[in-house]
C-alpha positions in Angstrom: -6.9 -7.7 1.8 -7.8 -4.1 1.3 -8.9 -2.9 -2.2 -9.6 0.8 -2.4 -11.8 1.6 -5.3 -12.8 4.6 -7.4 -14.4 3.8 -10.8 -13.2 0.2 -10.9 -16.4 -1.4 -12.1 -14.7 -2.7 -15.2 -12.1 -4.7 -13.3 -13.2 -5.4 -9.8 -15.1 -8.7 -10.4 -12.2 -10.2 -12.4 -9.6 -9.1 -9.9 -11.5 -10.6 -7.0 -12.0 -13.9 -8.8 -8.2 -14.0 -9.5 -7.4 -13.2 -5.9 -9.5 -16.1 -4.7 -8.0 -18.4 -7.3 -4.5 -17.5 -6.1 -5.3 -17.4 -2.3 -8.7 -19.1 -1.6 -8.6 -18.3 2.1 -8.2 -14.6 1.6 -10.8 -12.1 2.9 -11.4 -8.9 1.0 -12.4 -5.4 2.2 -13.5 -3.2 -0.7 -13.3 0.5 0.3 -15.3 2.5 -2.2 -15.2 6.3 -2.3 -18.7 6.9 -3.9 -17.6 5.8 -7.4 -19.9 7.3 -10.0 -19.5 4.2 -12.2 -21.3 2.0 -9.7 -18.3 0.2 -8.3 -19.8 0.3 -4.8 -23.0 -1.4 -5.8 -21.1 -4.0 -7.7 -18.9 -4.7 -4.6 -22.0 -5.1 -2.5 -23.4 -7.6 -5.1 -20.2 -9.6 -4.9 -20.3 -9.5 -1.1 -23.9 -10.7 -1.1 -22.9 -14.0 -2.8 -19.4 -14.5 -1.3 -18.9 -14.1 2.5 -15.2 -13.6 2.0 -15.9 -10.1 0.7 -17.0 -7.1 2.7 -17.6 -3.5 1.6 -17.0 -0.1 3.2 -18.8 2.6 1.2 -17.8 6.1 1.9 -19.8 9.3 1.1 -17.2 10.9 -1.1 -13.6 10.7 -2.4 -11.5 10.7 0.7 -8.2 9.4 -0.7 -6.1 6.3 -0.9 -4.4 6.8 2.5 -7.5 7.0 4.5 -8.9 4.0 2.7 -5.9 1.9 3.7 -6.0 3.2 7.2 -9.6 2.1 7.6 -8.6 -1.3 6.3 -5.5 -1.5 8.6 -7.7 -0.7 11.6 -10.2 -3.4 10.7 -7.4 -5.9 10.2 -5.9 -5.1 13.6 -9.3 -5.1 15.5 -10.4 -8.3 13.6 -7.4 -10.2 14.7 -5.9 -10.8 11.3 -2.2 -11.6 11.1 -1.6 -9.6 7.9 -3.1 -6.8 6.0 -2.5 -6.7 2.2 -2.5 -3.5 0.0 -3.5 -4.1 -3.6 -4.9 -2.1 -6.5 -8.3 -3.1 -7.9 -7.6 -2.1 -11.4 -5.5 -5.1 -12.4 -2.1 -3.4 -12.2 -1.1 -5.8 -9.4 -1.2 -9.4 -10.5 -3.1 -11.6 -8.0 -1.1 -14.5 -9.2 1.9 -13.0 -7.4 0.2 -12.9 -4.0 1.6 -16.3 -2.9 5.2 -15.0 -3.4 4.5 -11.9 -1.2 2.7 -14.0 1.4 5.6 -16.5 1.5 8.0 -13.7 2.4 5.6 -12.6 5.2 5.4 -16.2 6.4 9.2 -16.1 6.5 9.1 -13.4 9.2 9.1 -10.0 7.4 7.1 -7.3 9.1 6.6 -5.6 5.7 6.8 -7.1 2.3 6.9 -4.8 -0.7 6.2 -5.9 -4.2 9.1 -4.2 -6.0 9.3 -3.2 -9.6 12.8 -1.8 -9.5 14.9 -4.9 -8.7 16.1 -8.0 -10.6 13.0 -9.9 -11.7 10.7 -6.9 -11.4 9.3 -5.1 -14.4 6.6 -2.8 -15.7 4.4 -3.3 -18.7 2.6 -0.5 -20.6 4.0 2.6 -18.7 5.1 5.6 -20.7 8.6 7.0 -20.0 7.4 9.8 -17.7 5.6 7.4 -15.4 8.7 5.3 -15.1 10.7 8.5 -14.4 8.3 9.7 -11.7 8.5 6.3 -10.0 12.2 6.0 -10.1 12.7 9.6 -8.9 10.2 9.1 -6.1 12.1 6.2 -4.7 15.5 7.9 -5.4 14.5 11.1 -3.5 13.2 8.9 -0.6 16.4 6.9 -0.4 18.6 10.0 -0.2 16.3 12.2 2.0 15.3 9.5 4.4 18.4 7.4 4.3 16.2 4.6 3.1 17.5 1.3 1.6 14.3 0.4 -0.2 14.3 0.0 -4.0 10.6 0.8 -4.5 9.3 2.9 -1.7 6.2 4.0 -3.6 4.9 0.5 -4.5 1.3 -0.1 -3.5 1.5 -3.9 -3.5 2.3 -4.9 0.1 1.8 -7.3 2.9 2.0 -5.8 6.4 2.1 -7.6 9.7 -0.7 -6.3 11.9 1.2 -6.5 15.2 3.7 -4.1 13.7 1.0 -1.9 12.3 -0.4 -1.6 15.8 2.9 -0.3 17.0 3.1 2.2 14.3 -0.5 3.3 14.9 -2.2 3.7 11.4 -4.4 6.6 12.6 -1.3 8.7 13.0 -0.3 8.4 9.3 -1.2 11.6 7.6 0.1 11.5 4.0 -1.8 10.4 0.9 -1.0 8.8 -2.5 2.7 8.3 -3.1 3.7 10.0 0.1 1.4 7.6 2.1 3.3 4.6 0.8 6.7 6.2 1.5 5.6 7.2 5.1 4.4 3.7 5.9 7.5 2.1 4.5 9.8 4.5 6.3 7.9 3.9 9.6 8.6 0.2 9.2 12.3 0.9 8.5 12.6 3.0 11.6 10.8 0.4 13.7 13.3 -2.2 12.3 16.1 0.0 13.6 14.7 -0.3 17.1 13.4 -3.9 16.8 15.7 -6.0 14.5 13.0 -8.7 14.4 10.9 -6.3 12.2 12.4 -6.7 8.8 11.4 -5.3 5.4 11.5 -7.7 2.4 11.2 -6.8 -1.2 9.9 -9.3 -3.7 10.0 -8.7 -7.5 6.7 -8.1 -9.2 5.4 -7.3 -12.7 3.3 -4.1 -12.7 0.8 -3.9 -15.6 -0.7 -0.6 -16.7 -4.4 -0.6 -16.1 -6.5 -1.5 -19.2 -9.6 0.3 -18.0 -10.3 3.7 -16.5 -7.8 6.4 -15.8 -4.8 6.6 -13.5 -5.5 8.5 -10.2 -2.0 10.0 -10.4 -2.1 13.8 -10.5 0.6 16.6 -10.3 -0.8 17.4 -6.9 -0.1 13.9 -5.6 3.4 14.0 -6.9 4.0 17.5 -5.4 2.7 16.4 -2.0 5.0 13.4 -2.0 8.1 15.5 -2.9 7.3 18.2 -0.4 6.7 15.8 2.5 9.7 13.6 1.8 12.0 16.6 1.7 10.4 17.9 4.8 10.9 14.6 6.6 14.5 14.5 5.4 15.2 18.0 6.7 13.8 17.1 10.1 15.7 13.8 10.2 19.0 15.7 9.9 18.3 19.0 11.6 15.3 18.6 13.9 14.7 14.9 14.7 12.6 15.8 17.7 10.1 17.4 15.3 9.5 14.4 13.2 5.8 13.7 12.9 4.2 10.4 13.9 4.4 7.6 13.0 8.0 8.0 12.0 9.1 8.6 15.6 8.5 5.0 16.7 9.6 4.6 20.3 8.1 1.3 21.3 9.0 -2.3 20.4 6.3 -4.8 19.6 8.1 -7.6 21.2 
């Protein structure tokens, strides 16, 4: 399990305890981007008393995408079957992990915890956050011919043998666009290898009770720009699609 952190000292200890309560055999990698509130030091304290926790402390704020890529690469090289994306601020309920892992056990290459499907819901978001999320997935569905109902969700289980085919180091986007790019790569891989399926499981997303959201207008703009760019290339210049969207190898 990969938990990127930046100023999550108020929630990290509780979230890790709830994760281990839900999935005792989980192993956590906390990737901290030099949090000024001491999250990195707290993570190292937790790791010192629990061997299931490890910490990667980075010298500055390098972004969500690179944090997950570092975690993906560790999961692949470490021989883990799955890598899990999850927020450390309490927005993703650890109690729902068994449902996502059950879908992965059922054979899905990618499992997305989905807010915008029957059974999914959001607690505490203002209308404009809901609008941004719905528009983000809506644009991705149209531009990329995606069938996903929540392409920007950050609560996911990814099969590492499929990640190895996609090659995480070739993913370039950050934030919302990072989640879209990874999900789209899995969809494209599934088109070539039908055994690689994408499953969506309803989740409850809870607005963080501490700290501030990392969402900025720049992150939203990047996502919109990249998704439209990928959509244009998909239709008019498919040979120019950037990796990892141009998956050409099956993992079978």
